N, C-alpha and C positions, 0 to 999 in steps of 0.2 A: 504494500500500500504506500502511495506517495502523497505528500501534501505540499501545498504552497506555503512559504514561510513569510519573509518580511519584505518591505519596500526597499528599494536601493536608491542611493543618491544620484546614480548615473541615469535614471529615467528622465526623459525630456519633460519639460513643463507641460501639464495638461494631459499627459499620457498615463495609461494604467501602468503600475509598477511591474518590473520584471519579476519572474519567479525562479527560485531554485528549490529543489526537492530534497526531502529527507523522509525517513521512515516515520509513520504516524506513531503517536504514543500508545502504549499498551492498553490504557484505559479506553481510549477511543476505539481501538481495534476490537477489544472485548465487547464493547457496546454494539459494534457492527455484527459480531457473532450472535449476540442475544437477539438483535433485531431479526436476523435470519431465522433463528429458532422460533421466534414469535410468529413470523410469517408461515413457518411450517405448521405450527399448531393451528393458526387461524385458517389456513387453506385446508388442512385435514378435517377440521370440524365442519367447515362449510361443505366440503365434498361428502362427508358422512351424512349430512342432512338429506342428501339425495340418494344415498345407498342404504346403509344401515348404521345406526349409532354404534353398534359393536365393532364396526370396521374403522372407527377413528383410530389413528396410529397410537395415541397414548393409551386408549382403552384396550386396544388389541395387545400392545406390549405389556400392559399391566395384567391382563388376563393370562397371558403366557407366563408372566412372572409368578402368578399365583399357582398355576399348574406345575411349574418347574421347581418351585420352592420346596426344600425338604420338609417333611412332616413336622419336625421339631420347630422349624422356623414359623410355620403356619400356626402351630399351637401357641408358641410364644407371642405371636402378633395378636391372636384373639385374647389371650390372657392379659397382655399388657395394654392393648388399646380397645378391647371390647368391640362394640359395633362401629367404632370409629376407625377400624383397621383399614378400610378401603380408602378413606380420606388420607390416612397417613401414607398408604402406598402411593396414591396419586401424587401427593405432595413430594414424596421422595423421588418419584420419576421426574417431576418438573424441576426439582432441585438439581438432580444429576444432569438433566438435559441442559439446564442453564449453565452449570459449570463447564460442561463439555463444549457448549456453544461459545462461551467466552474464550476458552482455550483455542477453539478453531478460528475464532476471529483474529486472535494474535498470530496464529499460524498463517492465516491468509495474507498477512503483511509480508511474508517471505515466500510462501508457496501457495498462491491463490488456488491453483488447480487442485492441489492435494486437499486443501480445506473443503473445496466444493465437492470433491469426490467423497469425502467422509460424511458430509451432509446428505449426499445422495444415498450413502450406505445406510444412514438412519431410516430413510424412506424404504429401502429394501428390507430392513429389519421389521418395520411396521407391516409391510406387505406379507412377509413370511408369517408373522404372528397372526395377521387377520385370516390368511388362507388356511392356517393350521387349526383354526377353531372349529369345533363341531358345527355342522350346518352352514359352513362357509360357502359362498358363491363367488364366481369369478370377479364380479364387480366389486368385491370387498377390497381388491388391491387399489382401486381408484383413489380413495382418500390418502393413502400413503404415497401414491405417485404424485398427487397434487401437493402434498406436504414437501416432498423432495424437490419438486419443481419450484415451488415458491421459495424455499430456503436457498437453493442455488442461485436463482435469479436475483434475490435481494442481496445475497453476499457478493455476487459478481458486480452488482451496481454500486454497492456501498464501498467496495474496496478497489474499484476500477478508476480510470482516469476521468470519468464524467464529472465527478465532484471535485477534481483537483484544480480546474480552471474556471474562469468566468465569474461575473459579479453577482450571480443570482443567489438567493437564499441568505442575503446579508441581514442579520438581525439588527445591525447598527449602521444603517445607511448614513451617508453624509460625506462631506469633502474630507480628504486627507489633510492633516495639519501641515504636512510638508509640501505636497504637490497641489492641493486644492482640487484634485480629481476625485471622482466617486471611488470610494475605497471598496475593493472586492472583499467578500467574506473570506476568512481563512479557511482552507480546506478542512482542517480538523473541526472547526466550528460548523461548517456545512455538513460534515459527516454526522456530527452529533445531532444536528437538527433533523437530518434525513432519517437517521436511525430512530430518533424519538418519534417522528411522525409515522414511521413504519410500525413501530411497536403499538402505537395508538390505533392505527388502521387495522393491524392484525388482531388486536384485542376486540375491536368492534366487529370484525368479520367472524372471528371465532364465536363471539357471543351471539351474533345473528344466526350462525349455523346451529348453535346449540338450541336457541329458541325455536328455530324452524323445525329442528329435529324433534323437539318436545311436542310441538304442535302437530306435526305429522303423525307422531306415534301416540297422541293423547287418546286414552280410552276412558276418560272420566265420564263422558256423556253416555258411552255404552254401558259402563258399570252402573251409572245412576238409573239407566233404563231397565236394568234387570229386575224382574218381578219374581220374587221367591215364593213358590207355593207353600202353603202351610204343611208342616211335617205330618206324614202319615203315622209316624211313631215319635211323638213328642218325648222329650226328656222329662223324667219325674221332677216335681218341684224340689229345690234344694231344702234341706232341713233348716229350720229357723236359726238354730244355734251353730251353723256350719262355720261361721267366722268368729274369731276372737276379737273383741272390741278393745284393742290396745293401741294407743297412739304410736305411730311409727311402724306398725305391722302392716305389710301389704294387704290389699283387699283380697278376699277369697277368689273372686273373679277378676282377672287382670284386664283393665281397660285396653281396648284394641291399640290405642296410641302408645301404650306402655309395653306392649308385648315385644319380647326380645326378637331380634333378627340376626341370625348368623348364617351367611351363605357366601358363595364366591362370586356373585354377580356384581361387576362394576357398573353395568348399566342394566336397569330393570327391564326384563322382557315385558312388552306391552302387547297384549293379545285381545283383539276384538272378539267377544264371545260369538258373534254371528259368523265369524270365519273359523272358529275353533272346532277341532274334532279330536277324538281320542281313539287310537287304534289299539286293540287288544289282540295279540297274536302270539305265536310260538307254539308251545306244547299244549295246545287246546284243540278240541274237536270242531269248534265253531268260532272262527275268528270274527271279531266284531269291529265295527266302525260306527261311532255314535257322535252326534253333534250336541251342542249345549242344550238345545230344547229337548232333545232325546234324553239327556241326562236328567233334566228337571222332571221329565215325565215318568222316570223310573219309580218315583215315589221316594221322598226324602225322609230322613230321620235325624233326630238331634242326638248329640253325644257330648256330655260334659267330660272334659279330659284335660289332664295336666301334661303338657309337652315340655321336655327338657332337652338340653344340648349336651352331647358327650364332651364338649370342650369345657364344661363347668369344672372349675376347681372345687374342692370341698368348701361349702358355704357360698358358692358362686351365684350370680344373679340370673343365669340363663335357664329360667324355668317360668312357665306361665300357665294359667288355667283359663279356658274359654269354653263357651258353648258352641260347638261346631254343628253345622247343618250340611248334609250331603246324602249321596246315594250309597247304598251298602256295597262295599267292594267285594266281600265274600259272595254276596248274591250274584254279582256280575261274573265272578270267576266260575261259579257253579253253572250259570247260564251258558258260558262259553265251553264248559266241559274240560276241566284240567286233566291232562293225561297222566298216567302212571309214570313215575320217574321224575316228574317236575319237582324242583327243589327251591327255586327262588323266582320272585316276581321283580323284574327290573323296570323301574319307572324312569322315563326320560323326560327332562325338562325341555322347553323350547330352546334354551341356550346350550343344550347338550349335556347338562349334568345328569348323571345316572345314579340312582339309589336302588339298592337291592334289599328286598324283604324276604325272609324265609317263607315259603308257601305254607308250611305247617302252622305258623303263627297266624296266618290269615284264615285258615280253615279249622281252627280249634274252638270256635265259638265266640271269639272276641268281636266287638262291633267296630271294625275298621271302615273308614269312609272315603269316598271320593268327595271331598268337602268343597262346597261352593260359597259358604258363608261362615262368619264367626261373629258371635255376640249379636246376632240378628241382622247383620248387614252383609252384603256381598263382600267377598274377600278383598282387602286392599291389595293394590298391585304389588307392594313389597312383601306380602304374605301369600302370593301365588295366584292371584286372579287370572283366569276365571275358575281354575280347578287345581286342587292339590290333594295329596293323600294324607290320611291321619290313621295311625295304627297304634292303639294303646299298648303300653308295656315296652316299647322300643324307643331308643334315642332317635332324634330327628334324622341322623345321618343314615339310618337304615329304614326309615318309615315315612319321611315327610318330603315327597317330591313336589316342589312348587312349580307352577307354570307347566303342569303336566300335559303332555301331548301323546305319549306312547307308553304302553305296558306290554312287556314281553315275558311270557312264562318260559323259563329255561332251567338249566342246571347250574350248579356251582362251578363245575369244570368248564362250562361253555363260556362264561363271562364273569369277569371281576368288575363290579361297579367302581365308581370313582374313588371312594374312600377305602375300599378293600384293596385296590391296587396300591394304595399308600400305606398299607400295613395295619389298618384298623380292623378290629374284630368283625367277623362276618354277621354275627347275630344282632349285636347292639342292644342286649337286654339291659333295661334301666337298673342301676344299682340303688340300694336303699340309701337315702340321704336325709339328713336333718340339718337344719340351718337356724342359727340364732339371729333373729332380726332385731330384737330389742333386749338389752341396750346395744347400741352400735359399738363397733370396736373402738377402744380408747376413749369411750364416753366417760364423763364425770357424773357420778350419781350421788344422791344424798345418803347418809347412813340410815340404818333401820331396815324397813321393808322395801325391797326392790322387786319390781315385776320383770321377770324374764319371759320372753315370748318368741315364738318362731314358727317355722313351717317344716313339715317332713313329708316325703313322698317315696313310694315304692310302687310305681304304677303297674297295674294289673295284678298286684298282690295285695296292696293296701297296707296301712299302718295300724299296728295293734297297740303300740306303746311308745312313749318318748320319756327318757330319763335325763336328769340334769344333775350335775355336781359342781361344787365350787372348791377350788384350790386342792383338787385331788381327794376330796372327802367322799363320804358315802353317796351313792346314787340315790336320787329322789325321783319319785314318779311325777311327771308333769300332768297337768289336767288337759285332756284332749277335747277339742271342739267336736261337734257332731260329725259322724262319719257319713260322707256323701257318696261313698262307693270306692271300690278298689282302684279305679282309674283316675282318681283325683288326689291331690295333696291334702294334708290334714294340718290344721293349725293347733297350736298348743300354748299353754301358759304355765308358769311356775312362780310361786311366791318365795323369794329368797328372803328369809327373815334374819334379823340381827346382823345386817351388813355393817362391818366395822371399818373405820378409816384405813386407807392404804390401797395397794394395788392387788387386784384379785383376778383369777383366771376362771372363767365359766366354760364348761364343756357340755355337749349334748350328744345323745346317741338314740337311735330309733330301733324298734323291733318290728319287722314286717308281719303280715298276717299268717305267714307260714311258721312263725316262731324264730326265724333267723335274726340274730342281733347284728346290727351294723358293725363291721370290723373296726378295730382301733387303728390298725396299720394304715398309714397314708400311702396311697399310690397315685401317680399322676393320671390325668385323663387318658393319655395314650397307653395302650391301644383299645381299652374296653370300658373306660369310665373311671373317674376318681373314686377312691374309698378313703375312709378315715373319719374321725370325730371332729366336728367343727368346734372351735373355741374362740372366745373373745377375751381380751384383757380390758378391764375397766378400773377406774380409780374412784374409790369412795372418799368423798371430801367431808 
């Protein structure tokens, strides 16, 4: 990159000053690289608005990073950042991209062609990531091609000779103090202005592309138009004393807005129910293809159920209870006629995620659903609209296919679903868990009588007892709220009397309805769910 420097005393009166060249400063060169990267993002987002949001280079690369990341890294991200893990990932991608772009801008000052080639390589990486995604189509490479083209064009312009000469883009016009002539803008100043304008234009283009993409994929009107028929099999009313009334204790039914979300989707699949269909095939006598209206016409039933995530650490927040509404999945399997030798049902999401559920758990009498609603409303998009699976007794990674479009009855040997390929247990049976919600960890409580309260679950087995102890003393029976059924969690309270000033450790353990006591030994979530007693440390003041 070359720049014009200073005026010379040898210039004739009234003439523009002569120029001599030197390498641009690294800060300006880095800014040019950032402008090229901004152009890439803006062009990619704009092109993705006309193809698919999943084909945006940043989203495609982020999705590939999720798939390629080691299981331990994924588990750490969920535990460390919770439901914000996707925002952290995208922020990390933008940060790395910015640093790399700045470095390429500096490189362009010496080897402009090499820097442009590396920017083009970024486009190639995005194209590879987009085409490697499940359900990819050839047009998915277009956003990455647009991104590469935009980046190379902007870099070539900002680091080329076009901005080295001429009086345009002068932010401080006026006569020179020495010559009286109109003073040309310094090339570095011109490059800074051009780079800044490019970044602003790229941001506007990218924002417009994202808005257009959201509008084109908006299914809110279609979701609002869904008319849910009354259930043929309503859920029984919940017992009046099902929830413990303790400040700070989560409600028994989790509000939909507070229901946890753990998945790998960087962009939410948006499916118009009028265009949705579900294919049931594989080891069945009668393959089926049903539309959304067909699904509603099957006859819906309600199911109160506590869903939990295998990523939960002991005492973790990834569990919630809702009233689901949907068609019976076991009934649909029986209608299709499951063949002898079938071992698992693999659900596939529109974005390619696969979830495997053991067939024996679906045909053992439990009420699994093809759910279309939660808490009386059509599923929110982030929770799988228009249809998802719900299977009591199993963690979500083996039971909860969101944005469901395909069901294949197969064997374990024939296919490993997404999480099984990454080493997680194939069955995914929920471990017994008890959690202390009140008092919160490191809380300061008054001396005397202290209320301890929490939640316990062992879905499809049920909770028979919860015990609490303080500072390693004897276990005391907690008072259980009313039992709403084995597929739901159970809330509990315990009166800790005579709390004395100082630091104290409170522990809880549960016993499921089979008589099995929650084990003390702590194990991590991988590969089959965390175990161990939850404890909190509080200070009595």
